[in-house]
Z-matrix of the N, CA and C atoms (Angstrom, degrees):
N
C 1 1.466
C 2 1.521 1 109.17
N 3 1.300 2 115.94 1 133.03
C 4 1.452 3 122.84 2 -179.74
C 5 1.530 4 109.86 3 -70.33
N 6 1.342 5 116.04 4 143.76
C 7 1.461 6 119.66 5 177.71
C 8 1.516 7 110.16 6 -59.16
N 9 1.319 8 115.29 7 135.41
C 10 1.459 9 121.36 8 175.49
C 11 1.521 10 107.19 9 -113.76
N 12 1.322 11 115.74 10 123.93
C 13 1.452 12 120.91 11 -178.29
C 14 1.521 13 109.62 12 -104.99
N 15 1.326 14 115.34 13 142.75
C 16 1.458 15 121.91 14 175.54
C 17 1.517 16 109.13 15 -136.63
N 18 1.319 17 115.66 16 145.66
C 19 1.459 18 118.96 17 169.05
C 20 1.527 19 106.48 18 -77.45
N 21 1.314 20 116.87 19 165.80
C 22 1.465 21 120.66 20 178.01
C 23 1.526 22 109.89 21 -58.81
N 24 1.343 23 116.31 22 -42.01
C 25 1.464 24 120.40 23 178.86
C 26 1.531 25 110.83 24 -62.77
N 27 1.323 26 116.10 25 -40.96
C 28 1.460 27 120.45 26 179.30
C 29 1.518 28 112.01 27 -63.44
N 30 1.331 29 116.76 28 -40.87
C 31 1.463 30 120.64 29 177.74
C 32 1.526 31 109.81 30 -63.63
N 33 1.326 32 116.78 31 -43.36
C 34 1.468 33 120.00 32 178.98
C 35 1.526 34 111.18 33 -61.02
N 36 1.333 35 116.75 34 -41.62
C 37 1.467 36 120.69 35 179.22
C 38 1.529 37 111.20 36 -64.14
N 39 1.342 38 117.16 37 -42.62
C 40 1.463 39 120.01 38 178.84
C 41 1.521 40 111.20 39 -64.44
N 42 1.328 41 117.12 40 -42.16
C 43 1.460 42 120.38 41 179.69
C 44 1.527 43 111.13 42 -64.39
N 45 1.325 44 117.48 43 -38.94
C 46 1.467 45 121.06 44 177.77
C 47 1.530 46 110.20 45 -66.02
N 48 1.328 47 116.81 46 -43.74
C 49 1.463 48 121.02 47 178.31
C 50 1.530 49 110.86 48 -61.36
N 51 1.325 50 116.11 49 -42.32
C 52 1.460 51 121.36 50 178.56
C 53 1.529 52 110.50 51 -62.75
N 54 1.324 53 116.87 52 -43.28
C 55 1.466 54 121.33 53 179.05
C 56 1.532 55 110.65 54 -60.50
N 57 1.319 56 117.19 55 -45.57
C 58 1.470 57 121.25 56 -179.90
C 59 1.528 58 110.55 57 -63.01
N 60 1.313 59 116.66 58 -42.10
C 61 1.464 60 119.88 59 -179.68
C 62 1.524 61 111.31 60 -64.89
N 63 1.336 62 116.88 61 -40.09
C 64 1.460 63 120.69 62 -176.59
C 65 1.526 64 112.52 63 -76.31
N 66 1.304 65 117.55 64 -20.14
C 67 1.464 66 120.01 65 -178.42
C 68 1.526 67 110.28 66 -109.40
N 69 1.289 68 117.80 67 -73.06
C 70 1.466 69 122.58 68 -173.77
C 71 1.526 70 111.92 69 -64.06
N 72 1.334 71 117.41 70 -54.26
C 73 1.474 72 120.27 71 -175.32
C 74 1.529 73 112.21 72 -65.05
N 75 1.338 74 117.33 73 -41.17
C 76 1.464 75 118.87 74 178.17
C 77 1.527 76 110.72 75 -59.24
N 78 1.323 77 116.19 76 -43.40
C 79 1.464 78 121.02 77 -179.66
C 80 1.541 79 110.31 78 -64.06
N 81 1.328 80 116.69 79 -43.79
C 82 1.469 81 120.23 80 179.66
C 83 1.531 82 111.49 81 -61.06
N 84 1.311 83 116.23 82 -43.65
C 85 1.466 84 119.74 83 -178.79
C 86 1.523 85 110.68 84 -69.82
N 87 1.326 86 117.38 85 -38.96
C 88 1.470 87 120.40 86 176.95
C 89 1.526 88 110.51 87 -60.98
N 90 1.322 89 117.30 88 -40.38
C 91 1.469 90 121.16 89 177.49
C 92 1.523 91 110.92 90 -65.17
N 93 1.330 92 117.32 91 -40.12
C 94 1.467 93 120.87 92 178.51
C 95 1.523 94 110.65 93 -64.33
N 96 1.326 95 117.13 94 -39.81
C 97 1.468 96 121.19 95 178.19
C 98 1.529 97 109.55 96 -65.16
N 99 1.321 98 116.78 97 -45.02
C 100 1.470 99 121.33 98 -179.98
C 101 1.533 100 110.85 99 -60.66
N 102 1.318 101 116.53 100 -46.02
C 103 1.469 102 121.27 101 179.73
C 104 1.526 103 110.38 102 -61.97
N 105 1.327 104 116.50 103 -42.50
C 106 1.467 105 120.43 104 -179.50
C 107 1.526 106 111.26 105 -66.81
N 108 1.332 107 117.74 106 -36.31
C 109 1.470 108 121.50 107 178.99
C 110 1.523 109 111.08 108 -62.60
N 111 1.318 110 116.32 109 -34.28
C 112 1.465 111 120.68 110 -178.03
C 113 1.526 112 112.21 111 -68.38
N 114 1.323 113 117.11 112 -12.98
C 115 1.465 114 120.71 113 -178.93
C 116 1.528 115 112.65 114 -82.31
N 117 1.319 116 117.16 115 -2.70
C 118 1.464 117 119.18 116 174.24
C 119 1.511 118 114.00 117 107.37
N 120 1.329 119 116.13 118 -137.59
C 121 1.462 120 125.45 119 -172.59
C 122 1.530 121 112.09 120 -46.51
N 123 1.335 122 115.96 121 111.52
C 124 1.464 123 121.04 122 -176.50
C 125 1.528 124 112.66 123 -75.43
N 126 1.327 125 117.81 124 -23.39
C 127 1.467 126 119.94 125 -176.92
C 128 1.528 127 112.31 126 -68.09
N 129 1.326 128 117.45 127 -25.18
C 130 1.463 129 120.61 128 179.89
C 131 1.525 130 111.54 129 -121.31
N 132 1.310 131 116.43 130 26.20
C 133 1.461 132 121.60 131 -175.74
C 134 1.530 133 108.96 132 -101.39
N 135 1.329 134 116.67 133 99.02
C 136 1.472 135 121.56 134 -176.26
C 137 1.523 136 111.91 135 -63.26
N 138 1.335 137 117.25 136 -38.01
C 139 1.468 138 119.93 137 179.66
C 140 1.523 139 110.84 138 -63.29
N 141 1.336 140 116.05 139 -40.92
C 142 1.461 141 120.74 140 179.29
C 143 1.526 142 110.62 141 -64.93
N 144 1.326 143 116.51 142 -47.27
C 145 1.468 144 120.41 143 -179.76
C 146 1.527 145 110.63 144 -60.99
N 147 1.318 146 116.39 145 -42.78
C 148 1.464 147 121.22 146 179.59
C 149 1.525 148 111.27 147 -63.12
N 150 1.332 149 116.79 148 -44.26
C 151 1.470 150 120.58 149 179.83
C 152 1.524 151 110.94 150 -65.08
N 153 1.329 152 117.52 151 -39.06
C 154 1.474 153 120.78 152 178.37
C 155 1.534 154 110.82 153 -66.08
N 156 1.334 155 116.98 154 -39.11
C 157 1.465 156 120.18 155 177.04
C 158 1.527 157 110.66 156 -65.07
N 159 1.326 158 116.23 157 -41.97
C 160 1.470 159 120.67 158 177.48
C 161 1.526 160 110.43 159 -62.25
N 162 1.324 161 116.51 160 -40.50
C 163 1.463 162 120.65 161 178.31
C 164 1.534 163 110.27 162 -62.23
N 165 1.305 164 117.08 163 -42.81
C 166 1.462 165 121.39 164 179.71
C 167 1.530 166 111.18 165 -63.53
N 168 1.341 167 116.86 166 -44.97
C 169 1.473 168 120.61 167 178.02
C 170 1.527 169 111.18 168 -61.56
N 171 1.336 170 115.91 169 -43.56
C 172 1.455 171 119.82 170 -178.30
C 173 1.532 172 111.05 171 -65.59
N 174 1.329 173 117.77 172 -42.19
C 175 1.469 174 120.46 173 179.72
C 176 1.527 175 110.73 174 -63.64
N 177 1.334 176 117.27 175 -35.80
C 178 1.461 177 119.90 176 176.30
C 179 1.520 178 110.30 177 -66.97
N 180 1.331 179 116.87 178 -41.80
C 181 1.459 180 120.22 179 178.31
C 182 1.527 181 111.05 180 -64.26
N 183 1.327 182 117.34 181 -39.22
C 184 1.468 183 120.80 182 176.39
C 185 1.522 184 109.78 183 -60.91
N 186 1.323 185 117.14 184 -46.07
C 187 1.467 186 120.82 185 179.61
C 188 1.529 187 110.91 186 -60.89
N 189 1.331 188 116.74 187 -42.26
C 190 1.468 189 120.68 188 178.64
C 191 1.525 190 111.23 189 -63.85
N 192 1.337 191 116.62 190 -44.62
C 193 1.468 192 120.29 191 179.51
C 194 1.524 193 111.39 192 -64.46
N 195 1.334 194 116.70 193 -40.81
C 196 1.470 195 119.62 194 178.40
C 197 1.524 196 110.82 195 -61.45
N 198 1.324 197 116.58 196 -40.12
C 199 1.465 198 120.89 197 178.47
C 200 1.523 199 110.33 198 -65.30
N 201 1.320 200 117.06 199 -42.61
C 202 1.462 201 120.86 200 178.67
C 203 1.517 202 110.74 201 -62.38
N 204 1.334 203 117.11 202 -48.58
C 205 1.466 204 121.24 203 -179.52
C 206 1.528 205 110.27 204 -60.68
N 207 1.319 206 116.39 205 -40.51
C 208 1.469 207 120.77 206 -178.44
C 209 1.529 208 112.10 207 -66.89
N 210 1.328 209 117.21 208 -39.86
C 211 1.464 210 120.93 209 -171.45
C 212 1.523 211 115.63 210 -101.76
N 213 1.318 212 117.47 211 -9.83
C 214 1.468 213 119.75 212 -175.99
C 215 1.521 214 111.29 213 -69.54
N 216 1.313 215 114.54 214 148.70
C 217 1.464 216 121.43 215 174.45
C 218 1.523 217 107.45 216 -102.20
N 219 1.334 218 115.48 217 116.74
C 220 1.461 219 120.12 218 178.52
C 221 1.520 220 107.34 219 -81.78
N 222 1.328 221 115.70 220 125.13
C 223 1.462 222 119.98 221 -178.40
C 224 1.523 223 109.86 222 -81.39
N 225 1.314 224 114.47 223 142.13
C 226 1.460 225 120.67 224 177.72
C 227 1.522 226 109.22 225 -69.71
N 228 1.306 227 115.81 226 170.87
C 229 1.464 228 119.66 227 177.03
C 230 1.526 229 107.56 228 -55.42
N 231 1.325 230 116.64 229 125.77
C 232 1.462 231 119.59 230 -173.98
C 233 1.529 232 113.20 231 -71.40
N 234 1.327 233 113.69 232 149.79
C 235 1.466 234 120.18 233 172.93
C 236 1.520 235 107.41 234 -80.09
N 237 1.316 236 116.34 235 163.12
C 238 1.466 237 118.55 236 -177.34
C 239 1.524 238 113.20 237 -113.68
N 240 1.340 239 117.72 238 12.30
C 241 1.465 240 118.46 239 178.07
C 242 1.528 241 111.85 240 -82.23
N 243 1.332 242 117.29 241 -28.14
C 244 1.457 243 121.00 242 172.51
C 245 1.526 244 108.54 243 -146.49
N 246 1.325 245 116.27 244 162.38
C 247 1.460 246 121.44 245 -173.04
C 248 1.522 247 110.99 246 -76.61
N 249 1.321 248 115.31 247 132.48
C 250 1.455 249 122.76 248 174.77
C 251 1.520 250 109.28 249 -146.52
N 252 1.312 251 116.10 250 178.11
C 253 1.460 252 120.77 251 179.98
C 254 1.524 253 109.44 252 -61.25
N 255 1.313 254 115.49 253 131.25
C 256 1.458 255 122.01 254 -179.40
C 257 1.516 256 113.30 255 101.53
N 258 1.330 257 117.22 256 -16.36
C 259 1.468 258 119.83 257 179.37
C 260 1.520 259 111.46 258 -76.07
N 261 1.319 260 114.82 259 147.84
C 262 1.460 261 122.20 260 169.00
C 263 1.520 262 105.54 261 -101.84
N 264 1.320 263 115.78 262 128.71
C 265 1.461 264 121.65 263 -173.75
C 266 1.526 265 109.31 264 -120.67
N 267 1.321 266 115.70 265 130.13
C 268 1.465 267 121.14 266 174.49
C 269 1.520 268 107.04 267 -97.16
N 270 1.334 269 115.65 268 119.90
C 271 1.464 270 121.56 269 -178.44
C 272 1.518 271 110.12 270 -113.31
N 273 1.323 272 115.35 271 147.85
C 274 1.459 273 121.52 272 174.92
C 275 1.527 274 107.98 273 -111.15
N 276 1.332 275 115.02 274 119.60
C 277 1.465 276 122.83 275 178.57
C 278 1.519 277 107.71 276 -114.36
N 279 1.293 278 118.50 277 108.74
C 280 1.471 279 121.87 278 178.60
C 281 1.531 280 111.89 279 47.64
N 282 1.314 281 116.65 280 42.63
C 283 1.462 282 121.55 281 177.61
C 284 1.514 283 114.92 282 91.59
N 285 1.325 284 118.48 283 -21.48
C 286 1.469 285 121.63 284 177.46
C 287 1.527 286 108.56 285 -88.90
N 288 1.338 287 116.46 286 142.05
C 289 1.459 288 120.22 287 -179.66
C 290 1.523 289 110.42 288 -111.70
N 291 1.336 290 115.08 289 143.42
C 292 1.465 291 121.05 290 178.72
C 293 1.516 292 108.88 291 -148.03
N 294 1.349 293 115.63 292 142.25
C 295 1.462 294 121.32 293 178.43
C 296 1.526 295 110.54 294 -97.77
N 297 1.326 296 114.53 295 142.99
C 298 1.457 297 122.17 296 175.55
C 299 1.517 298 108.14 297 -135.14
N 300 1.323 299 115.91 298 150.50
C 301 1.463 300 120.68 299 173.20
C 302 1.519 301 106.95 300 -111.54
N 303 1.325 302 116.35 301 128.62
C 304 1.457 303 121.21 302 178.58
C 305 1.527 304 108.26 303 -87.01
N 306 1.333 305 116.13 304 122.93
C 307 1.460 306 121.95 305 -175.97
C 308 1.526 307 109.81 306 -133.62
N 309 1.330 308 116.19 307 170.67
C 310 1.452 309 120.93 308 172.87
C 311 1.521 310 109.95 309 -70.74
N 312 1.319 311 116.59 310 164.80
C 313 1.468 312 120.53 311 -173.98
C 314 1.527 313 113.34 312 -61.84
N 315 1.323 314 118.34 313 -29.46
C 316 1.468 315 120.49 314 179.84
C 317 1.522 316 113.35 315 -70.25
N 318 1.320 317 117.22 316 -21.08
C 319 1.466 318 121.36 317 -178.58
C 320 1.521 319 112.76 318 -98.91
N 321 1.318 320 117.09 319 -10.81
C 322 1.467 321 120.84 320 -172.20
C 323 1.525 322 111.89 321 -57.08
N 324 1.329 323 114.59 322 136.21
C 325 1.457 324 122.32 323 175.84
C 326 1.527 325 106.87 324 -157.78
N 327 1.328 326 117.35 325 89.88
C 328 1.465 327 120.21 326 -176.28
C 329 1.526 328 114.18 327 -55.41
N 330 1.335 329 117.69 328 -30.58
C 331 1.468 330 120.32 329 179.05
C 332 1.530 331 111.33 330 -64.49
N 333 1.337 332 116.80 331 -25.64
C 334 1.463 333 121.82 332 178.17
C 335 1.529 334 111.62 333 -99.40
N 336 1.335 335 116.75 334 6.11
C 337 1.456 336 120.39 335 -179.50
C 338 1.519 337 113.21 336 77.11
N 339 1.338 338 117.70 337 18.09
C 340 1.467 339 122.43 338 178.58
C 341 1.525 340 108.07 339 -99.25
N 342 1.327 341 115.51 340 111.75
C 343 1.460 342 122.13 341 -173.69
C 344 1.528 343 110.04 342 -106.21
N 345 1.325 344 116.88 343 131.59
C 346 1.458 345 122.22 344 179.56
C 347 1.522 346 111.14 345 -69.05
N 348 1.327 347 115.12 346 141.53
C 349 1.460 348 120.28 347 175.14
C 350 1.529 349 111.46 348 -66.09
N 351 1.336 350 117.26 349 -16.43
C 352 1.461 351 121.42 350 -178.99
C 353 1.530 352 112.78 351 -93.58
N 354 1.322 353 117.56 352 -8.20
C 355 1.464 354 120.94 353 178.99
C 356 1.528 355 109.13 354 -75.73
N 357 1.326 356 118.15 355 161.79
C 358 1.470 357 119.39 356 176.94
C 359 1.534 358 112.24 357 -55.85
N 360 1.326 359 116.91 358 -40.94
C 361 1.463 360 120.13 359 178.58
C 362 1.526 361 110.56 360 -66.33
N 363 1.334 362 116.73 361 -44.58
C 364 1.461 363 120.95 362 179.43
C 365 1.515 364 112.10 363 -61.56
N 366 1.328 365 116.46 364 -42.83
C 367 1.466 366 120.13 365 178.22
C 368 1.520 367 111.21 366 -62.78
N 369 1.338 368 116.67 367 -38.66
C 370 1.469 369 120.18 368 178.94
C 371 1.529 370 111.07 369 -67.92
N 372 1.329 371 117.16 370 -33.66
C 373 1.467 372 121.07 371 -178.77
C 374 1.529 373 113.21 372 -76.01
N 375 1.328 374 117.65 373 -34.30
C 376 1.467 375 121.16 374 -174.64
C 377 1.528 376 111.20 375 -54.44
N 378 1.329 377 115.53 376 122.33
C 379 1.459 378 121.54 377 176.30
C 380 1.516 379 115.10 378 84.84
N 381 1.327 380 117.96 379 -6.26
C 382 1.470 381 120.70 380 -179.17
C 383 1.528 382 110.37 381 -73.97
N 384 1.326 383 115.82 382 158.31
C 385 1.463 384 122.44 383 -176.85
C 386 1.530 385 110.77 384 -120.20
N 387 1.332 386 115.45 385 162.80
C 388 1.463 387 121.23 386 177.72
C 389 1.526 388 109.29 387 -56.82
N 390 1.332 389 115.71 388 135.78
C 391 1.455 390 121.85 389 179.47
C 392 1.514 391 113.70 390 93.00
N 393 1.317 392 117.51 391 -16.90
C 394 1.464 393 120.39 392 -179.67
C 395 1.524 394 110.97 393 -74.76
N 396 1.319 395 114.41 394 146.83
C 397 1.458 396 121.28 395 171.07
C 398 1.514 397 106.67 396 -96.74
N 399 1.320 398 115.81 397 127.25
C 400 1.464 399 118.90 398 177.78
C 401 1.522 400 108.99 399 -111.95
N 402 1.317 401 115.18 400 155.91
C 403 1.463 402 122.67 401 -178.41
C 404 1.525 403 107.82 402 -115.95
N 405 1.324 404 115.44 403 121.53
C 406 1.458 405 121.11 404 -176.33
C 407 1.526 406 109.17 405 -113.17
N 408 1.340 407 116.92 406 117.56
C 409 1.463 408 118.91 407 177.84
C 410 1.529 409 110.62 408 -72.04
N 411 1.328 410 116.18 409 132.24
C 412 1.465 411 122.18 410 176.79
C 413 1.521 412 108.00 411 -133.03
N 414 1.324 413 117.91 412 164.88
C 415 1.468 414 119.51 413 177.42
C 416 1.534 415 112.54 414 -58.76
N 417 1.330 416 116.79 415 -27.09
C 418 1.467 417 120.84 416 -179.10
C 419 1.528 418 112.50 417 -90.49
N 420 1.313 419 117.15 418 6.19
C 421 1.458 420 121.12 419 -178.31
C 422 1.521 421 111.13 420 116.43
N 423 1.311 422 116.09 421 174.69
C 424 1.459 423 121.14 422 -178.07
C 425 1.521 424 110.84 423 -76.03
N 426 1.331 425 115.56 424 131.54
C 427 1.467 426 121.96 425 177.38
C 428 1.523 427 108.52 426 -108.01
N 429 1.321 428 115.85 427 144.25
C 430 1.465 429 121.29 428 177.90
C 431 1.516 430 109.83 429 -110.63
N 432 1.323 431 115.45 430 143.63
C 433 1.459 432 120.12 431 172.58
C 434 1.523 433 108.12 432 -148.69
N 435 1.315 434 115.20 433 160.52
C 436 1.462 435 121.97 434 -178.26
C 437 1.521 436 108.46 435 -112.21
N 438 1.324 437 115.68 436 135.96
C 439 1.462 438 120.76 437 176.82
C 440 1.519 439 108.30 438 -81.12
N 441 1.333 440 115.90 439 117.20
C 442 1.464 441 122.16 440 -177.66
C 443 1.526 442 112.33 441 -93.79
N 444 1.339 443 116.60 442 -34.80
C 445 1.464 444 120.00 443 -174.56
C 446 1.524 445 109.26 444 -157.49
N 447 1.336 446 116.10 445 144.60
C 448 1.458 447 122.37 446 174.62
C 449 1.524 448 106.94 447 -125.51
N 450 1.313 449 116.76 448 126.23
C 451 1.473 450 119.55 449 176.73
C 452 1.513 451 110.29 450 -136.45
């Protein structure tokens, strides 16, 4: 199994999500199954079948999250001399500046500016220093940007 890295915040978020799934969501699905059972014939009960499928998906997700929480390596507070997991990086792209946070793959969310260390951009950022120009492979060709700040 490949190492999975998480920031402290990412681990806290996963643990909270796991707690909600094991308590609130399990109870909600159990209630839906109970309500559907009361409607009679289970062989033709779409609500029952749907609730059982949802229960199966949720239990698999719980198992996956438990495995991630158990095996993930939580990264210490990052240093700011070079880019690593947990750092916030200010990049300059053709004069425009944008901040990104480098995170493990389980935390990645490009819409929130959280970039996976395993993505092409994340791999290009790992180990880079302020002032360096990095080259990021994209489907449209290689893009260049300059690291302005690491925090």
